C-alpha positions in Angstrom: -61.5 29.7 -56.3 -59.2 28.1 -58.5 -56.1 30.4 -57.2 -57.3 29.9 -53.9 -57.2 25.9 -54.1 -53.7 26.6 -56.1 -52.1 28.5 -53.2 -52.6 25.9 -50.3 -51.6 23.2 -52.9 -48.2 25.0 -53.7 -47.7 25.6 -50.0 -48.1 22.3 -49.2 -45.7 20.9 -51.7 -43.1 23.6 -51.0 -43.4 22.1 -47.0 -42.9 18.5 -48.4 -39.5 19.7 -50.4 -37.9 20.7 -47.2 -35.2 18.1 -45.9 -36.3 16.5 -42.8 -34.6 17.6 -39.7 -31.4 15.8 -38.6 -31.8 13.9 -35.5 -28.4 14.3 -33.5 -27.6 10.9 -31.3 -28.5 11.2 -27.7 -25.5 11.5 -25.6 -26.1 10.8 -22.2 -25.7 13.6 -19.7 -22.6 13.1 -17.5 -22.8 12.7 -14.2 -21.3 15.0 -11.7 -19.7 13.4 -9.2 -19.4 14.8 -5.8 -15.5 15.7 -5.0 -14.1 13.2 -2.4 -13.6 15.6 0.7 -10.9 13.4 2.6 -7.3 14.4 2.2 -5.4 12.3 -0.3 -2.4 12.2 1.6 -1.6 9.7 4.7 -0.4 13.0 6.6 -3.8 15.0 5.8 -5.8 11.7 6.7 -4.1 11.3 10.3 -4.4 14.7 11.0 -7.9 14.8 10.0 -8.6 11.9 12.3 -6.9 13.5 15.4 -8.6 16.9 14.9 -12.3 14.9 14.7 -11.4 12.9 17.6 -10.2 16.0 19.5 -13.5 17.8 18.5 -15.4 15.4 20.0 -13.5 15.0 23.3 -13.3 18.9 23.3 -17.2 19.1 22.9 -17.9 16.2 25.6 -15.4 18.2 27.8 -17.1 21.3 27.1 -20.7 20.3 27.7 -19.9 18.9 30.8 -17.7 21.5 32.4 -20.4 24.5 31.3 -23.0 22.0 32.9 -21.1 21.4 36.3 -20.4 25.7 35.9 -24.1 26.5 35.4 -25.1 23.8 38.3 -22.4 25.3 40.8 -23.5 28.7 40.2 -27.2 27.9 40.8 -26.1 26.6 44.2 -24.7 29.9 45.1 -27.4 31.6 44.0 -29.4 29.3 46.2 -27.1 29.4 49.2 -26.9 33.1 49.1 -30.9 33.5 48.8 -31.1 31.1 52.2 -28.8 33.0 53.8 -30.8 35.9 53.5 -33.8 34.3 54.5 -31.9 33.0 57.5 -30.7 36.7 58.4 -34.3 38.0 57.9 -36.0 35.5 60.3 -33.7 36.6 63.0 -36.0 39.6 63.0 -39.1 37.9 63.0 -41.2 36.8 66.1 -43.1 33.8 66.1 -43.4 33.2 70.1 -46.8 35.2 70.2 -50.2 34.7 69.0 -49.1 37.0 65.9 -46.1 37.4 64.2 -44.2 40.6 64.6 -41.2 42.0 62.7 -38.7 43.2 65.2 -36.7 46.5 64.3 -33.1 46.1 63.9 -30.1 47.9 62.4 -30.7 45.4 59.1 -34.1 47.1 58.2 -31.9 47.4 54.7 -32.5 44.0 54.2 -36.5 44.7 53.9 -35.8 46.9 50.7 -33.8 44.0 48.8 -36.6 41.7 47.6 -37.2 40.5 50.7 -41.0 39.4 51.8 -42.4 38.4 55.1 -45.7 36.5 55.5 -47.5 35.6 58.3 -49.6 32.6 56.8 -50.6 34.2 53.6 -50.8 37.7 54.6 -47.9 40.0 53.9 -46.2 42.0 56.7 -43.4 43.6 54.8 -42.0 43.9 51.6 -40.1 45.7 49.3 -42.1 48.0 46.8 -41.9 47.0 43.6 -43.8 45.4 40.8 -46.9 43.7 41.5 -46.1 40.8 39.5 -43.3 40.0 41.4 -45.1 40.4 44.5 -47.7 37.6 43.1 -44.9 35.4 42.3 -43.7 35.7 46.0 -47.4 35.4 47.6 -47.9 32.0 45.6 -44.1 30.7 46.5 -44.9 31.6 50.3 -48.4 29.8 49.7 -46.9 26.6 48.9 -45.3 26.1 52.4 -42.1 24.6 52.9 -38.7 25.6 51.3 -38.8 25.8 47.6 -37.4 28.0 45.0 -38.5 29.0 41.6 -37.0 31.0 38.6 -39.2 33.8 37.2 -38.3 36.0 34.1 -39.7 39.6 35.0 -37.8 42.2 33.4 -34.7 40.1 33.7 -34.0 36.4 35.6 -34.9 36.3 39.0 -34.5 33.2 41.6 -37.2 33.3 45.0 -36.6 31.0 47.6 -39.0 30.5 50.4 -38.1 29.5 53.9 -40.4 28.6 56.7 -39.3 30.8 60.2 -38.5 28.1 62.8 -39.9 27.6 66.3 -42.9 29.8 67.9 -46.6 29.5 67.7 -47.3 31.3 64.8 -46.2 30.5 61.2 -44.2 32.8 58.9 -42.3 32.6 55.6 -39.6 34.6 54.5 -39.3 34.9 50.6 -36.1 36.2 49.3 -35.4 37.1 45.5 -32.1 37.4 43.9 -31.4 38.5 40.2 -29.8 35.8 38.4 -28.1 38.0 36.0 -24.6 38.2 36.8 -24.5 34.3 37.6 -25.8 33.9 33.8 -23.3 36.4 32.5 -20.7 34.3 34.4 -21.9 31.0 33.0 -22.2 32.6 29.4 -18.5 34.2 29.7 -17.4 30.7 30.9 -19.1 29.5 27.8 -17.3 31.7 25.3 -14.1 30.9 27.3 -14.2 27.3 27.0 -15.2 27.6 23.1 -12.5 29.9 22.7 -10.0 27.3 24.4 -11.5 24.3 22.4 -10.8 26.1 19.0 -7.2 27.1 20.1 -6.6 23.6 21.2 -8.2 22.4 18.3 -5.8 24.5 15.9 -3.0 23.4 18.1 -3.8 19.7 17.8 -4.3 19.8 13.9 -0.5 21.3 13.4 1.2 19.2 16.2 -0.2 16.1 14.4 0.5 17.0 11.2 3.7 17.8 12.2 4.3 15.0 14.1 3.1 12.7 11.3 5.5 14.5 8.9 8.1 13.6 11.2 7.1 10.1 11.4 6.3 9.6 7.9 9.8 11.0 6.8 11.7 8.0 7.5 9.2 6.1 5.2 9.5 8.9 2.4 13.7 8.2 2.6 13.3 4.5 2.9 10.9 4.5 -0.3 13.5 6.8 -2.1 16.0 4.7 -1.5 14.6 1.6 -2.6 13.6 3.2 -6.0 17.3 4.2 -6.4 18.3 1.0 -5.6 15.9 -0.9 -8.1 17.0 1.2 -10.8 20.5 0.7 -10.7 20.2 -2.6 -9.1 22.1 -2.1 -6.2 23.1 -4.5 -3.5 22.2 -2.6 -0.6 19.4 -3.2 1.7 17.5 -1.8 4.8 18.1 -4.9 6.8 21.4 -3.8 7.9 19.9 -0.3 9.2 18.3 0.2 12.6 14.7 1.0 12.4 11.7 1.0 14.7 9.6 -2.3 14.8 6.8 -0.8 12.1 10.1 0.5 9.6 11.8 -2.7 10.2 9.0 -4.4 8.9 8.6 -2.4 6.2 12.3 -2.7 5.2 12.0 -6.4 5.2 9.3 -6.1 2.7 10.7 -3.5 0.5 14.1 -6.0 0.8 12.4 -8.9 -0.7 11.0 -6.8 -3.2 14.5 -5.4 -3.9 15.6 -9.1 -3.8 13.0 -10.3 -6.5 13.5 -7.4 -8.7 17.1 -8.0 -8.5 16.4 -11.8 -9.3 14.4 -10.9 -12.5 17.1 -8.3 -13.6 19.6 -11.3 -13.2 17.2 -13.7 -14.8 16.7 -11.5 -17.6 20.8 -10.7 -18.1 21.5 -14.4 -18.0 18.4 -15.1 -20.3 19.7 -12.5 -23.2 23.2 -14.0 -22.3 22.3 -17.4 -22.9 20.4 -16.6 -25.9 23.0 -14.6 -27.2 25.7 -17.3 -27.0 23.7 -20.1 -28.3 22.5 -18.3 -31.3 26.0 -17.1 -32.2 27.0 -20.3 -33.9 24.0 -21.1 -36.4 24.2 -17.3 -37.0 27.7 -17.7 -37.9 26.9 -20.3 -40.4 24.2 -18.1 -41.5 26.7 -15.6 -42.2 29.6 -17.5 -43.7 27.2 -19.5 -46.1 26.0 -16.1 -47.6 29.4 -14.8 -47.7 30.9 -17.9 -49.7 27.3 -17.8 -52.0 28.0 -14.0 -52.6 32.2 -14.7 -53.4 31.4 -15.9 -56.8 28.5 -17.3 -58.9 27.5 -20.6 -57.9 25.4 -23.8 -59.7 22.1 -24.4 -58.8 22.9 -27.4 -56.7 25.4 -25.3 -55.1 22.6 -22.6 -54.2 20.3 -25.3 -53.2 22.8 -26.7 -50.8 23.5 -23.0 -49.5 19.8 -22.9 -49.1 19.4 -25.9 -46.8 22.4 -25.0 -44.5 20.9 -21.6 -44.1 17.2 -23.1 -43.5 19.0 -25.9 -41.1 21.0 -22.9 -39.1 17.5 -21.0 -39.1 15.6 -23.9 -37.9 18.1 -24.4 -35.2 17.9 -20.9 -33.9 14.3 -21.3 -33.7 14.7 -24.4 -31.5 17.3 -22.9 -29.5 14.7 -19.7 -28.6 12.1 -22.2 -28.1 13.7 -24.4 -25.6 15.4 -21.6 -23.7 12.3 -19.5 -23.7 10.4 -22.6 -22.3 12.9 -23.8 -19.9 13.1 -19.8 -18.5 9.7 -19.4 -18.1 9.0 -19.8 -14.0 6.8 -22.4 -12.8 6.9 -23.9 -16.2 8.3 -27.1 -16.3 10.1 -28.5 -19.1 8.2 -30.0 -21.9 8.1 -34.1 -21.4 9.8 -35.6 -24.3 12.6 -38.6 -25.0 15.3 -38.3 -27.2 17.4 -40.8 -29.1 21.3 -40.1 -28.0 23.2 -41.2 -31.3 20.8 -39.5 -33.6 20.8 -36.7 -31.5 24.6 -36.2 -31.0 25.2 -37.1 -34.9 23.1 -34.0 -35.9 24.7 -31.7 -33.1 28.1 -32.8 -34.3 27.0 -31.8 -37.8 25.4 -28.1 -36.7 28.6 -27.5 -34.8 31.0 -28.4 -37.6 33.4 -30.2 -35.0 36.7 -31.3 -35.9 37.6 -35.1 -37.2 39.4 -36.1 -34.1 36.1 -36.6 -32.4 34.8 -39.7 -31.6 31.2 -40.6 -30.4 30.7 -43.9 -28.7 27.2 -45.0 -27.6 26.4 -48.5 -25.3 23.4 -49.7 -27.6 21.6 -48.9 -30.9 18.6 -47.3 -29.0 19.9 -45.3 -25.9 16.9 -43.0 -24.5 17.1 -40.0 -21.9 14.0 -38.5 -20.6 14.6 -35.1 -22.3 13.5 -33.6 -25.9 16.0 -33.7 -28.5 16.6 -29.9 -28.5 17.0 -30.0 -24.4 19.7 -32.7 -25.0 21.5 -30.3 -27.7 21.4 -27.2 -25.3 23.1 -29.5 -22.7 25.9 -31.3 -24.6 26.5 -28.4 -27.1 28.3 -26.0 -24.9 30.3 -29.0 -23.4 31.3 -30.2 -27.1 32.2 -26.6 -28.1 34.7 -26.1 -25.2 36.0 -29.9 -25.4 36.7 -28.9 -29.1 38.1 -25.4 -28.3 40.8 -26.4 -26.0 41.7 -30.4 -26.9 45.4 -31.0 -28.3 44.2 -34.2 -30.5 41.2 -36.1 -29.3 38.0 -35.4 -28.4 35.4 -38.2 -27.1 31.9 -38.4 -26.3 30.8 -41.6 -24.7 27.0 -42.2 -23.6 26.2 -45.3 -21.4 23.6 -46.7 -19.1 24.0 -45.9 -15.1 22.4 -47.3 -12.7 20.3 -43.9 -11.7 19.9 -43.0 -15.3 22.1 -42.6 -18.7 25.5 -40.7 -18.6 27.5 -38.7 -21.2 31.1 -38.4 -20.8 32.8 -35.5 -22.8 36.5 -35.9 -23.0 39.4 -33.9 -23.9 43.1 -34.3 -24.0 43.3 -30.5 -23.6 44.9 -28.5 -20.4 41.9 -28.9 -18.1 40.4 -26.3 -15.4 42.9 -24.9 -13.2 42.2 -26.6 -9.7 41.8 -23.3 -8.2 39.0 -22.3 -10.6 37.3 -25.6 -10.3 34.9 -24.1 -7.6 33.7 -21.5 -9.9 33.6 -23.3 -13.2 29.7 -23.4 -13.0 29.2 -19.6 -12.4 27.5 -17.8 -14.9 30.1 -15.5 -16.8 33.3 -17.2 -15.4 36.2 -17.8 -17.4 39.3 -19.6 -16.3 41.3 -17.4 -18.6 39.5 -14.7 -20.0 42.9 -13.7 -22.2 43.3 -17.2 -23.6 42.5 -16.2 -27.4 38.9 -17.4 -27.5 35.6 -15.6 -27.7 33.2 -16.5 -25.1 31.2 -15.4 -22.2 31.6 -17.8 -19.7 27.7 -19.0 -19.9 27.9 -22.2 -21.7 28.7 -24.5 -18.7 26.1 -22.7 -16.4 23.5 -23.1 -19.3 24.2 -26.7 -19.6 23.9 -27.4 -15.6 20.9 -25.1 -15.4 19.0 -27.4 -18.4 20.3 -30.2 -16.8 18.8 -29.6 -13.4 15.6 -28.5 -14.8 15.3 -32.5 -16.7 16.3 -33.6 -13.0 19.9 -34.1 -14.1 23.3 -32.8 -13.5 26.1 -31.8 -14.8 29.6 -32.1 -13.2 33.2 -31.7 -13.8 35.7 -35.0 -12.8 38.9 -33.1 -11.3 40.2 -36.1 -10.9 41.2 -36.6 -14.6 44.3 -35.6 -15.9 45.6 -34.7 -17.9 42.5 -33.0 -20.1 39.4 -32.3 -18.9 35.8 -34.6 -18.4 32.5 -33.3 -17.9 29.8 -36.1 -16.8 26.3 -35.5 -17.6 23.7 -37.6 -15.7 20.3 -37.5 -17.2 17.2 -39.8 -16.1 16.4 -42.6 -18.4 13.9 -42.2 -21.2 
């Protein structure tokens, strides 16, 4: 008894020590989406639409044609039956009190499924199936001109026709095998279906060919647009002759290419302006670090170097923020005001201009309606050019004007050649690229663009000689 109790207990303990089964995370069974049967290409879709339209049209025409053909064959059978009935009626004499069948040379007509009835009594009839005779008798009993179709060992058409004239009543019933007519109708149906199949195949093939040829200029224009956009080409589709639909497509592609070209030009301009403006503070950082590493320096000199490097880095950050904010399309320049005199003094310190520069400001607090960093970026290219080309004197004068504030940057250098004044503010243009001064010709274009973004203007006074004078007009702060 004890052993019997011990056995089950040990079994239970063994089962309880088994590890619990691991439950796998439930993963939803992916639903299979039915594959779309529609073609992916426009050529295939248009061909499928043409094929579907042609199929519906062929179906309607085939049904109508076979209905008309069947109706016409039925009429031919009825006409043949009535013609035979009329021919047999000429052999029936109804002038007397009794109906008589005259003996003629056309007695073989009575052997070809023809029945002659006097009232309901059968006078003459072909030997044959009793079912067919019964149908003919029922048709004659109805009287009048009637036709019925019976399926007795094949389709038969029976028509009854009363014999006109006379005092006695007689009826001629004729029968005709419809198998040849139905065979003709079946042949017409099969032939029309075969013709429909050939026509549909030709329609699909010709549609694909025509659509492919029609879309070939589109594919060519697409390849050309992709090629032109990759190399920023100036070629456009407007100068080519195209149909009206392709002309509209060409105009759309031209506008897209113009926008791409404008974006690329804007990107190149921004890159050039950033490199142009960052060159000066970066040169100061490099010069200070080279000077600091040349020989050991005192702590004060090290702190001064750190201060110069920090100021130049802060200037670079300000330049990047100013140019990037102005380059964002649709984003207006951040509002603000700048005191002209402190801003010009700070700019003079950053640019490290020669001692012969004079700065004159009318009034202690002359304000303009642009942030200080914006004003620095406008005046900096003008002041850099003036210091670069001046012989002995550079002057900056700021004064009030009726429409705002004007800043005149004047130098006694050679000035701008008269033939170059019309292209002076174009990006990348320099009057004399071989004059020994490094420059990309972007400074004046940048100054004018920034001034215009703030509602101002930068112009060149071509009437001053000798030297050059640039005039900056800005709104009042």
